C-alpha positions as CSV (number, residue, x, y, z in Angstrom):
1,M,-248.1,-38.9,-114.7
2,E,-251.7,-40.3,-115.2
3,F,-254.3,-37.7,-114.9
4,N,-257.9,-37.8,-113.9
5,Y,-260.6,-35.5,-112.5
6,F,-262.5,-35.4,-109.1
7,R,-265.5,-33.2,-108.2
8,A,-264.8,-30.8,-105.3
9,G,-267.3,-30.2,-102.5
10,D,-269.3,-27.7,-104.6
11,G,-269.5,-30.3,-107.6
12,Q,-266.9,-28.4,-109.7
13,L,-264.4,-30.5,-111.8
14,M,-260.8,-30.5,-110.8
15,R,-257.9,-32.2,-112.4
16,Y,-255.4,-34.4,-110.5
17,G,-252.4,-36.6,-111.4
18,V,-250.7,-39.5,-109.9
19,A,-247.4,-41.0,-110.6
20,K,-246.3,-44.3,-108.9
21,I,-243.2,-46.2,-108.6
22,A,-242.9,-49.1,-111.0
23,H,-242.0,-51.7,-108.6
24,G,-242.1,-52.6,-104.9
25,N,-243.2,-50.6,-101.9
26,P,-243.1,-46.7,-101.8
27,K,-241.4,-44.8,-99.2
28,G,-244.4,-42.6,-99.0
29,C,-246.5,-40.1,-100.9
30,I,-245.3,-36.6,-101.9
31,L,-248.3,-34.2,-102.3
32,L,-247.0,-31.7,-104.7
33,L,-248.7,-28.4,-104.6
34,N,-247.8,-26.0,-107.4
35,G,-247.9,-22.2,-107.6
36,R,-250.1,-19.5,-109.1
37,S,-250.7,-19.8,-112.9
38,E,-248.9,-23.2,-112.9
39,F,-250.2,-26.8,-113.9
40,M,-248.9,-30.3,-113.3
41,E,-247.1,-30.8,-116.7
42,K,-244.7,-28.1,-115.7
43,Y,-243.4,-30.4,-112.9
44,Q,-242.7,-33.5,-115.0
45,A,-239.0,-33.5,-114.2
46,V,-239.6,-32.9,-110.6
47,V,-242.1,-35.8,-110.5
48,E,-239.6,-38.1,-112.2
49,K,-236.9,-37.2,-109.5
50,L,-239.3,-37.9,-106.7
51,V,-240.3,-41.4,-108.3
52,E,-236.6,-42.2,-108.6
53,R,-236.6,-41.7,-104.8
54,N,-239.2,-44.4,-104.3
55,F,-242.2,-41.9,-103.7
56,H,-245.6,-42.1,-105.2
57,V,-246.5,-38.5,-106.3
58,I,-249.9,-36.9,-106.2
59,S,-250.9,-33.4,-107.5
60,L,-253.7,-31.1,-108.5
61,D,-254.3,-28.3,-110.7
62,W,-255.7,-25.5,-108.4
63,R,-259.2,-24.1,-109.1
64,G,-259.1,-21.2,-111.7
65,Q,-255.9,-22.8,-113.4
66,G,-254.6,-25.6,-115.4
67,L,-257.4,-27.9,-116.6
68,S,-259.5,-27.4,-113.5
69,V,-262.6,-25.4,-113.3
70,R,-262.0,-21.7,-114.3
71,E,-263.7,-18.9,-112.2
72,L,-264.4,-16.6,-115.0
73,E,-265.7,-16.7,-118.6
74,N,-262.2,-15.2,-119.6
75,R,-259.9,-18.3,-118.9
76,D,-256.8,-16.0,-118.9
77,K,-257.8,-14.2,-115.8
78,G,-256.2,-15.3,-112.6
79,H,-259.2,-15.0,-110.2
80,I,-260.5,-16.3,-106.9
81,K,-263.0,-14.9,-104.4
82,S,-261.3,-16.2,-101.4
83,F,-258.2,-18.4,-100.7
84,Q,-260.7,-20.5,-98.5
85,C,-261.9,-21.8,-101.8
86,Y,-258.4,-23.3,-102.4
87,L,-258.2,-24.7,-98.8
88,D,-261.6,-26.2,-99.3
89,D,-260.6,-28.1,-102.6
90,L,-257.4,-29.3,-100.8
91,F,-259.2,-30.5,-97.8
92,F,-261.7,-32.4,-100.0
93,F,-259.0,-33.7,-102.2
94,Y,-256.9,-34.8,-99.4
95,T,-259.8,-36.7,-97.8
96,T,-261.2,-38.4,-100.8
97,V,-258.0,-39.1,-102.9
98,V,-254.8,-38.7,-101.0
99,A,-255.6,-40.3,-97.6
100,P,-257.3,-43.5,-99.3
101,L,-253.6,-44.3,-100.5
102,G,-252.7,-45.2,-96.8
103,L,-249.2,-43.8,-97.2
104,P,-247.3,-41.4,-95.0
105,V,-247.6,-38.0,-96.8
106,T,-244.9,-35.3,-97.3
107,V,-245.9,-32.0,-98.8
108,L,-243.7,-30.4,-101.5
109,A,-245.1,-27.0,-102.3
110,H,-244.0,-24.0,-104.4
111,S,-245.0,-20.4,-103.9
112,M,-248.7,-20.0,-103.7
113,G,-248.9,-23.7,-103.0
114,G,-246.5,-23.1,-100.1
115,H,-249.0,-20.5,-98.7
116,I,-251.9,-22.8,-99.0
117,A,-249.9,-25.7,-97.5
118,L,-249.0,-23.5,-94.5
119,R,-252.7,-22.8,-93.8
120,F,-253.6,-26.5,-94.3
121,L,-250.9,-27.5,-92.0
122,A,-252.2,-25.2,-89.3
123,C,-255.6,-26.9,-89.6
124,R,-254.8,-30.4,-90.5
125,G,-251.0,-30.6,-89.8
126,T,-251.2,-34.0,-87.8
127,Q,-252.1,-35.7,-91.1
128,I,-248.7,-34.7,-92.7
129,K,-245.5,-36.3,-91.9
130,K,-243.1,-33.4,-93.2
131,A,-243.5,-30.3,-95.5
132,V,-240.8,-29.0,-97.9
133,L,-241.8,-25.4,-98.9
134,V,-240.1,-23.8,-101.9
135,S,-240.3,-20.1,-102.1
136,P,-243.5,-20.1,-100.2
137,M,-245.9,-16.9,-100.6
138,V,-245.7,-15.9,-97.0
139,D,-246.0,-12.3,-98.3
140,I,-245.8,-10.6,-101.7
141,V,-243.3,-8.2,-102.9
142,T,-245.2,-5.2,-104.1
143,A,-242.3,-2.7,-105.0
144,P,-242.4,0.1,-106.0
145,I,-245.8,0.3,-104.2
146,P,-245.4,0.1,-100.5
147,R,-246.9,-3.2,-99.3
148,P,-249.4,-1.7,-96.8
149,L,-250.7,0.6,-99.4
150,A,-251.2,-2.2,-102.1
151,G,-253.3,-4.0,-99.6
152,I,-255.5,-1.0,-99.0
153,L,-255.7,-0.4,-102.7
154,A,-256.8,-4.0,-103.6
155,R,-259.6,-3.9,-101.0
156,Q,-260.8,-0.5,-102.3
157,M,-260.9,-1.6,-105.9
158,V,-263.0,-4.7,-104.8
159,R,-265.3,-2.4,-103.0
160,W,-265.5,-0.3,-106.0
161,G,-266.8,-3.2,-108.2
162,M,-263.6,-4.0,-109.9
163,E,-263.2,-7.4,-108.6
164,T,-263.0,-9.3,-111.9
165,C,-260.8,-6.6,-113.6
166,Y,-257.0,-7.0,-114.1
167,V,-254.6,-5.4,-111.7
168,P,-252.6,-2.8,-113.9
169,G,-249.7,-4.3,-115.7
170,N,-251.6,-7.8,-115.7
171,T,-253.0,-9.0,-119.0
172,D,-254.2,-12.0,-120.9
173,Y,-251.2,-14.5,-121.7
174,N,-249.2,-13.1,-124.6
175,R,-246.8,-15.5,-126.0
176,D,-245.0,-12.8,-127.9
177,A,-244.3,-10.7,-124.8
178,V,-242.6,-13.6,-122.9
179,K,-238.8,-12.8,-122.7
180,F,-236.2,-14.7,-120.8
181,S,-234.1,-11.8,-120.4
182,G,-234.4,-10.1,-117.1
183,N,-237.1,-12.5,-115.8
184,P,-237.5,-12.8,-112.0
185,L,-238.1,-16.6,-112.0
186,T,-234.9,-18.4,-113.0
187,H,-231.4,-18.3,-114.4
188,D,-232.0,-21.4,-116.5
189,P,-233.3,-20.9,-120.1
190,R,-234.6,-24.6,-120.3
191,G,-236.5,-24.3,-117.0
192,F,-237.9,-21.0,-118.1
193,W,-239.2,-22.2,-121.5
194,Q,-240.7,-25.3,-120.2
195,E,-244.0,-23.8,-119.1
196,H,-244.5,-22.2,-122.5
197,L,-243.6,-25.2,-124.5
198,C,-246.5,-27.0,-122.6
199,I,-248.9,-24.2,-123.5
200,E,-248.0,-24.4,-127.3
201,K,-249.1,-28.1,-127.0
202,N,-252.4,-27.2,-125.0
203,R,-253.6,-23.3,-125.0
204,D,-256.1,-24.3,-122.2
205,L,-253.3,-24.7,-119.8
206,V,-252.6,-20.9,-119.9
207,L,-253.4,-18.2,-117.3
208,G,-252.6,-14.6,-117.5
209,G,-252.3,-12.1,-114.9
210,V,-254.3,-11.5,-111.7
211,T,-257.4,-9.6,-110.8
212,W,-258.2,-7.2,-108.1
213,G,-260.3,-10.0,-106.5
214,W,-257.4,-12.4,-106.5
215,L,-255.0,-9.9,-105.1
216,K,-257.5,-9.0,-102.2
217,A,-257.9,-12.6,-101.5
218,A,-254.1,-13.2,-101.3
219,F,-253.7,-10.3,-99.0
220,D,-256.6,-11.4,-96.7
221,S,-255.0,-14.9,-96.5
222,I,-251.8,-13.6,-95.9
223,D,-253.0,-11.5,-93.0
224,T,-254.8,-14.8,-91.6
225,L,-251.3,-16.5,-91.7
226,K,-249.9,-13.6,-89.7
227,V,-252.5,-13.8,-86.8
228,K,-250.7,-14.6,-83.6
229,G,-250.7,-18.2,-82.8
230,V,-251.5,-19.7,-86.4
231,A,-248.0,-20.5,-87.3
232,Q,-247.7,-22.0,-83.9
233,Q,-250.3,-24.5,-84.6
234,I,-248.2,-26.1,-87.2
235,S,-246.5,-29.1,-85.6
236,A,-245.2,-31.1,-88.6
237,P,-241.5,-30.6,-89.4
238,V,-241.1,-27.9,-92.2
239,L,-238.1,-27.3,-94.2
240,L,-238.5,-23.7,-95.7
241,L,-236.1,-23.0,-98.8
242,S,-236.1,-19.3,-99.6
243,A,-234.6,-18.1,-102.9
244,A,-231.8,-15.5,-102.0
245,Q,-232.6,-13.5,-105.1
246,D,-236.4,-13.7,-105.0
247,R,-238.2,-10.7,-106.3
248,V,-241.7,-12.0,-106.2
249,V,-242.3,-13.1,-102.6
250,S,-240.7,-11.9,-99.4
251,C,-237.7,-13.6,-98.1
252,R,-237.9,-11.6,-94.9
253,A,-241.5,-12.6,-94.1
254,Q,-240.5,-16.4,-94.9
255,E,-237.7,-16.2,-92.3
256,K,-240.0,-14.4,-89.7
257,L,-242.6,-17.1,-90.1
258,C,-240.1,-19.9,-89.8
259,R,-238.9,-18.7,-86.5
260,N,-242.5,-19.0,-85.2
261,L,-242.7,-22.7,-86.3
262,S,-242.1,-25.2,-83.5
263,N,-240.4,-27.5,-85.8
264,G,-238.9,-25.5,-88.8
265,I,-235.6,-25.3,-90.7
266,F,-235.1,-22.0,-92.7
267,L,-232.6,-22.3,-95.6
268,S,-231.6,-19.6,-98.0
269,V,-230.7,-20.9,-101.4
270,P,-227.6,-18.8,-102.7
271,G,-228.0,-17.3,-106.1
272,A,-231.6,-18.7,-106.6
273,R,-234.5,-16.9,-108.1
274,H,-238.1,-17.4,-107.2
275,E,-238.7,-20.9,-109.2
276,I,-236.0,-22.9,-107.3
277,L,-237.2,-26.2,-108.8
278,N,-236.7,-24.7,-112.4
279,E,-233.3,-23.2,-111.6
280,S,-229.8,-24.0,-112.9
281,E,-228.1,-27.5,-112.1
282,S,-226.0,-26.2,-109.3
283,I,-229.0,-24.6,-107.5
284,L,-231.1,-27.8,-108.4
285,S,-228.3,-30.0,-106.8
286,F,-228.5,-27.9,-103.7
287,F,-232.2,-28.3,-103.5
288,W,-232.1,-32.2,-103.8
289,Q,-229.4,-32.5,-101.2
290,A,-231.4,-30.5,-98.8
291,F,-234.7,-32.5,-99.7
292,D,-232.8,-35.8,-99.3
293,A,-231.5,-34.9,-95.9
294,F,-234.9,-33.6,-94.8
295,T,-236.8,-36.8,-95.9
296,D,-234.3,-39.1,-94.3
297,L,-232.7,-40.4,-97.5
298,M,-229.3,-39.4,-96.2
299,E,-227.8,-40.9,-93.1
300,D,-228.1,-37.8,-90.9
301,A,-228.8,-34.1,-90.9
302,R,-225.1,-32.9,-91.2
303,F,-226.3,-31.1,-94.4
304,F,-228.1,-28.5,-92.2
305,M,-225.6,-28.3,-89.5
306,K,-222.9,-26.9,-91.8
307,K,-225.1,-24.4,-93.5
């Protein structure tokens, strides 16, 4: 992937990357939208698989993470004032960088990227051919704190001036504290450590935990997505892949939202933890079969009919 920078609508510097097929005409363009705390280097293996399937791939580091502009002096703090900032950046990026490629665009988005993609589709969905959403953040698992209480608490802490303070349990990135055992993200050790190997090469990629401001902004955006009629505005075909063992985002909320889509397919991925794209070979094989069927690389949709 070749990296470059663009200036967002407010003039802030944002990083993006492009990977193109070596020869011939591409089938289309994949707009790859990653999750919270992530960066493009983490998805190199996914990008290679997409290029093998004859797609150009284009992606960006969200505002506040990767090598895009950070919101706070402490680079480790995951912070945003409003998810509208992410949407504004995506609208600008799509208009100035993605659309000029002149190719049909399919979105592939993970977790927070899936949430932003849903809101984008509700506003600009006619510009997108299809969307594959992997463990999208339709809602957040807040156990052991009840979800309604977590929302009230986040909003109250922001009102009390704690917007840029870490949510308890969240800290700066600490490599020594990273453990594979018991992690909620993946069963695959290689997939788990890939992100941290990238960070060892470039500490500027790292992001720690979230602030009260980020959490409030996330809950506000989740509430926006739940407003009656918002999901119904999404007309593009959507494949929503839900990780059966997800402890990060809500599978129930994903399934409920998918029922409200005019052209949605809900597919639970057996045995998968949150990061389906970094999972074991058997789970990855399941994902790519579903992806190929949905993006018309297989002859028909029998893959979904038997699930």
